[in-house]
C-alpha positions as a Python dict, from the first residue, in 0.01 Angstrom:
ca = {
    (1, 'M'): (0, 0, 0),
    (2, 'K'): (190, -124, 308),
    (3, 'K'): (181, -502, 347),
    (4, 'K'): (382, -762, 532),
    (5, 'A'): (301, -1052, 301),
    (6, 'L'): (180, -1143, -46),
    (7, 'I'): (-22, -1464, -75),
    (8, 'V'): (-7, -1565, -441),
    (9, 'D'): (-218, -1824, -619),
    (10, 'L'): (-24, -2064, -841),
    (11, 'D'): (-240, -2209, -1120),
    (12, 'G'): (-338, -1937, -1363),
    (13, 'T'): (-140, -1673, -1172),
    (14, 'L'): (227, -1774, -1184),
    (15, 'Y'): (160, -1906, -1534),
    (16, 'Y'): (-106, -1849, -1800),
    (17, 'Q'): (-354, -2129, -1752),
    (18, 'K'): (-562, -2110, -2072),
    (19, 'P'): (-285, -2217, -2314),
    (20, 'V'): (-174, -2487, -2068),
    (21, 'Q'): (-530, -2624, -2059),
    (22, 'I'): (-553, -2620, -2440),
    (23, 'F'): (-227, -2813, -2488),
    (24, 'M'): (-313, -3056, -2208),
    (25, 'A'): (-659, -3119, -2358),
    (26, 'A'): (-494, -3198, -2693),
    (27, 'E'): (-245, -3430, -2522),
    (28, 'L'): (-522, -3612, -2332),
    (29, 'I'): (-738, -3656, -2642),
    (30, 'G'): (-443, -3780, -2846),
    (31, 'Y'): (-342, -4029, -2579),
    (32, 'Y'): (-690, -4174, -2526),
    (33, 'I'): (-762, -4199, -2899),
    (34, 'L'): (-462, -4432, -2918),
    (35, 'H'): (-558, -4602, -2589),
    (36, 'F'): (-937, -4606, -2636),
    (37, 'W'): (-979, -4912, -2414),
    (38, 'R'): (-873, -4693, -2120),
    (39, 'L'): (-1132, -4418, -2176),
    (40, 'K'): (-1269, -4477, -1827),
    (41, 'E'): (-955, -4306, -1695),
    (42, 'L'): (-1044, -3988, -1883),
    (43, 'K'): (-1386, -3987, -1715),
    (44, 'I'): (-1221, -4030, -1373),
    (45, 'I'): (-981, -3740, -1439),
    (46, 'A'): (-1266, -3511, -1551),
    (47, 'H'): (-1481, -3597, -1249),
    (48, 'Y'): (-1187, -3553, -1012),
    (49, 'R'): (-1111, -3206, -1147),
    (50, 'A'): (-1476, -3106, -1117),
    (51, 'K'): (-1496, -3233, -758),
    (52, 'H'): (-1160, -3082, -664),
    (53, 'N'): (-1265, -2743, -800),
    (54, 'G'): (-1581, -2750, -591),
    (55, 'T'): (-1632, -2570, -263),
    (56, 'T'): (-1641, -2874, -32),
    (57, 'S'): (-1366, -3103, 90),
    (58, 'L'): (-1304, -3399, -141),
    (59, 'D'): (-1335, -3742, 21),
    (60, 'T'): (-1112, -3958, -199),
    (61, 'K'): (-1243, -4287, -59),
    (62, 'T'): (-1602, -4195, -141),
    (63, 'F'): (-1492, -4064, -481),
    (64, 'C'): (-1318, -4393, -563),
    (65, 'I'): (-1629, -4589, -468),
    (66, 'E'): (-1844, -4366, -689),
    (67, 'Q'): (-1603, -4402, -983),
    (68, 'K'): (-1549, -4776, -924),
    (69, 'T'): (-1174, -4738, -896),
    (70, 'D'): (-911, -4760, -621),
    (71, 'I'): (-688, -4510, -443),
    (72, 'K'): (-370, -4632, -615),
    (73, 'T'): (-518, -4591, -964),
    (74, 'L'): (-657, -4247, -876),
    (75, 'N'): (-324, -4130, -733),
    (76, 'N'): (-138, -4254, -1043),
    (77, 'L'): (-377, -4064, -1272),
    (78, 'I'): (-345, -3746, -1063),
    (79, 'Q'): (34, -3766, -1061),
    (80, 'K'): (53, -3833, -1434),
    (81, 'W'): (-209, -3599, -1582),
    (82, 'L'): (-256, -3323, -1322),
    (83, 'I'): (96, -3287, -1186),
    (84, 'Y'): (371, -3436, -1408),
    (85, 'K'): (238, -3400, -1766),
    (86, 'P'): (144, -3028, -1742),
    (87, 'L'): (491, -2927, -1618),
    (88, 'K'): (643, -2869, -1962),
    (89, 'W'): (351, -2645, -2062),
    (90, 'I'): (359, -2460, -1729),
    (91, 'K'): (726, -2381, -1787),
    (92, 'L'): (654, -2263, -2142),
    (93, 'F'): (370, -2030, -2036),
    (94, 'A'): (519, -1898, -1711),
    (95, 'D'): (445, -1536, -1620),
    (96, 'R'): (811, -1440, -1597),
    (97, 'E'): (734, -1074, -1532),
    (98, 'L'): (529, -1159, -1222),
    (99, 'I'): (789, -1407, -1096),
    (100, 'K'): (1063, -1147, -1141),
    (101, 'Y'): (854, -894, -947),
    (102, 'L'): (791, -1140, -663),
    (103, 'N'): (1160, -1226, -641),
    (104, 'K'): (1236, -857, -586),
    (105, 'K'): (963, -820, -323),
    (106, 'Q'): (1107, -1109, -119),
    (107, 'K'): (1382, -876, -2),
    (108, 'N'): (1125, -676, 196),
    (109, 'I'): (814, -887, 265),
    (110, 'F'): (702, -1249, 279),
    (111, 'V'): (599, -1403, -52),
    (112, 'I'): (373, -1704, 2),
    (113, 'V'): (232, -1938, -263),
    (114, 'Y'): (-105, -2096, -181),
    (115, 'S'): (-281, -2337, -415),
    (116, 'D'): (-562, -2592, -428),
    (117, 'Y'): (-307, -2834, -580),
    (118, 'E'): (39, -2955, -479),
    (119, 'T'): (292, -2679, -534),
    (120, 'H'): (647, -2812, -514),
    (121, 'Q'): (703, -2961, -861),
    (122, 'K'): (534, -2667, -1034),
    (123, 'L'): (743, -2415, -842),
    (124, 'N'): (1058, -2608, -931),
    (125, 'I'): (976, -2603, -1302),
    (126, 'L'): (897, -2230, -1275),
    (127, 'N'): (1234, -2179, -1102),
    (128, 'F'): (1063, -1984, -826),
    (129, 'K'): (1122, -2035, -454),
    (130, 'P'): (876, -1844, -233),
    (131, 'D'): (935, -1791, 136),
    (132, 'F'): (655, -2037, 214),
    (133, 'E'): (426, -2265, 14),
    (134, 'F'): (90, -2408, 119),
    (135, 'F'): (-169, -2617, -57),
    (136, 'Y'): (-501, -2788, 7),
    (137, 'D'): (-390, -3110, 178),
    (138, 'M'): (-715, -3214, 351),
    (139, 'V'): (-522, -3215, 683),
    (140, 'N'): (-410, -2863, 774),
    (141, 'I'): (-595, -2692, 491),
    (142, 'C'): (-919, -2886, 488),
    (143, 'F'): (-1122, -2694, 229),
    (144, 'P'): (-1035, -2563, -119),
    (145, 'K'): (-1091, -2202, -220),
    (146, 'P'): (-1315, -2001, -196),
    (147, 'N'): (-1338, -2127, 163),
    (148, 'P'): (-1115, -1888, 366),
    (149, 'Q'): (-998, -2162, 603),
    (150, 'G'): (-668, -2194, 417),
    (151, 'L'): (-593, -1822, 446),
    (152, 'N'): (-681, -1832, 815),
    (153, 'Y'): (-446, -2125, 867),
    (154, 'I'): (-158, -1955, 682),
    (155, 'A'): (-207, -1632, 878),
    (156, 'S'): (-210, -1817, 1210),
    (157, 'Q'): (106, -2012, 1120),
    (158, 'L'): (297, -1697, 1024),
    (159, 'N'): (150, -1466, 1289),
    (160, 'L'): (-10, -1237, 1031),
    (161, 'Q'): (-338, -1046, 1031),
    (162, 'A'): (-571, -999, 734),
    (163, 'K'): (-475, -631, 707),
    (164, 'D'): (-109, -733, 663),
    (165, 'I'): (-181, -943, 353),
    (166, 'L'): (-246, -884, -15),
    (167, 'V'): (-389, -1187, -195),
    (168, 'I'): (-303, -1213, -566),
    (169, 'G'): (-493, -1442, -799),
    (170, 'D'): (-659, -1490, -1135),
    (171, 'R'): (-1009, -1592, -1025),
    (172, 'Q'): (-1255, -1364, -851),
    (173, 'D'): (-1485, -1658, -774),
    (174, 'K'): (-1205, -1850, -597),
    (175, 'D'): (-911, -1633, -485),
    (176, 'G'): (-1119, -1315, -464),
    (177, 'L'): (-1401, -1462, -256),
    (178, 'A'): (-1156, -1637, -22),
    (179, 'A'): (-970, -1309, 34),
    (180, 'S'): (-1295, -1117, 87),
    (181, 'D'): (-1429, -1365, 345),
    (182, 'F'): (-1090, -1367, 518),
    (183, 'G'): (-1083, -986, 525),
    (184, 'A'): (-773, -926, 311),
    (185, 'E'): (-725, -707, 5),
    (186, 'F'): (-731, -885, -330),
    (187, 'L'): (-551, -810, -655),
    (188, 'F'): (-702, -968, -966),
    (189, 'L'): (-464, -1055, -1249),
    (190, 'P'): (-643, -1123, -1580),
    (191, 'Q'): (-530, -1388, -1827),
    (192, 'N'): (-470, -1120, -2092),
    (193, 'P'): (-90, -1064, -2091),
    (194, 'I'): (-112, -697, -2195),
    (195, 'K'): (-363, -606, -1921),
    (196, 'R'): (-166, -808, -1668),
    (197, 'H'): (159, -630, -1763),
    (198, 'Q'): (-7, -292, -1705),
    (199, 'I'): (-127, -398, -1358),
    (200, 'I'): (210, -540, -1249),
    (201, 'K'): (394, -235, -1383),
    (202, 'K'): (184, -4, -1161),
    (203, 'L'): (192, -230, -857),
    (204, 'N'): (348, -62, -555),
    (205, 'I'): (362, -249, -226),
}
């Protein structure tokens, strides 16, 4: 399999997402039991995640109006609960085998991380530095996965064609569909560590 670049999803791919979600759910519940007068924040976080994981661009101003909150409060909640708080769990449940493999591949081809969420802090905690990192920013990448616009943008920026790229991710309905619509090959990595190990072990690019 001759490729010039690997475009790798972050959440659920560079780390195992299920255990992170379980520990974060426990942390959220524990916090808001003790701070029950702020339960509205939990509703805002849940609605934001649902909207963000949708297939259309998220208009934060409209979202804030719908949730009767303001941009500053929303940004503080996102930074706290969706970016900063999960970091310790992301580090604990990192897929170190995959990261080691990608570090080796960087000697020969581009390794690119592409996510629907900000990447920098998570990559720092994972101690992984790809050649390039991109994320859904509503400016250059205007639509979340499975819309292929992000892959098209990355390819145009790096002068790559779909045939040059292998997309690696953990969700067929997001990463897989985006890759298919873009025209690139897709490698699915399951959440099961044993099955994932077998796939990575046989991977030859």
